[in-house]
C-alpha positions as CSV (number, residue, x, y, z in Angstrom):
1,M,31.9,-94.9,-74.2
2,K,34.5,-92.4,-73.2
3,R,35.9,-92.9,-69.7
4,S,37.0,-89.4,-69.2
5,L,35.9,-85.9,-70.1
6,P,37.7,-82.5,-70.0
7,K,37.6,-81.0,-66.5
8,R,35.7,-77.9,-67.7
9,T,32.9,-80.1,-69.3
10,V,32.5,-82.1,-66.1
11,N,32.2,-78.9,-64.0
12,I,29.7,-77.4,-66.3
13,V,27.5,-80.5,-66.4
14,C,27.7,-80.9,-62.6
15,A,26.7,-77.2,-62.1
16,L,23.8,-77.7,-64.4
17,L,22.7,-80.9,-62.6
18,I,22.8,-79.1,-59.3
19,L,21.0,-76.0,-60.6
20,A,18.3,-78.2,-62.3
21,G,17.8,-80.2,-59.1
22,L,17.4,-77.1,-57.0
23,V,14.9,-75.6,-59.4
24,I,12.8,-78.9,-59.5
25,L,13.1,-79.2,-55.8
26,G,11.9,-75.6,-55.3
27,L,9.0,-76.1,-57.6
28,G,8.0,-79.3,-55.7
29,E,8.1,-77.3,-52.4
30,K,6.2,-74.4,-53.8
31,N,3.4,-76.5,-55.3
32,A,3.5,-79.2,-52.5
33,I,4.0,-82.0,-55.0
34,E,5.9,-84.8,-53.3
35,T,6.9,-86.6,-56.5
36,L,8.5,-83.5,-57.8
37,K,10.5,-83.0,-54.6
38,W,11.9,-86.6,-55.0
39,I,12.8,-86.1,-58.6
40,G,14.6,-82.8,-57.7
41,L,16.5,-84.5,-55.0
42,I,17.6,-87.3,-57.4
43,V,18.7,-84.8,-60.0
44,L,20.5,-82.8,-57.4
45,I,22.5,-85.8,-56.1
46,S,23.1,-87.3,-59.5
47,F,26.1,-84.9,-60.0
48,L,28.2,-87.1,-57.6
49,P,28.2,-90.3,-59.7
50,F,28.7,-88.3,-62.9
51,R,31.7,-86.5,-61.4
52,F,33.3,-89.7,-60.1
53,M,32.7,-91.5,-63.4
54,F,34.0,-88.8,-65.9
55,L,36.6,-86.6,-64.0
56,R,39.5,-89.0,-64.8
57,C,42.9,-88.9,-66.4
58,P,42.6,-89.7,-70.1
59,H,45.8,-91.8,-69.8
60,C,45.7,-93.8,-66.6
61,Y,41.9,-93.3,-65.9
62,R,42.4,-92.5,-62.2
63,Y,40.1,-90.0,-60.5
64,L,41.3,-86.4,-60.7
65,D,40.6,-84.2,-57.8
66,S,38.7,-81.1,-59.0
67,T,40.8,-78.8,-56.7
68,G,44.1,-80.0,-58.3
69,K,46.2,-77.4,-59.9
70,G,48.3,-77.7,-63.0
71,N,47.9,-79.4,-66.3
72,T,49.4,-82.8,-65.4
73,C,47.9,-85.8,-63.8
74,P,49.1,-86.2,-60.2
75,W,49.2,-90.0,-60.7
76,C,51.0,-90.6,-64.0
77,G,52.4,-87.2,-64.7
78,K,51.1,-87.0,-68.3
79,E,49.7,-83.7,-69.6
80,L,46.0,-83.2,-69.4
81,K,44.0,-81.6,-72.2
């Protein structure tokens, strides 16, 4: 399994997880279905472990802060793709 993904891919997947979680949570609220609320909350929060697992430097595998600027790793200095 790959230990890192491109920053853009991680951001897109995280945004989709947040959006899906909010939609499911909203449907659970609207229809008063407790199980759907919990599923929505789990999907909403699942972006955090995903982000920490895959937003990493492909060379040194250290976590990359999403607010970092530039195309180099702040830890090893190698170019990011």
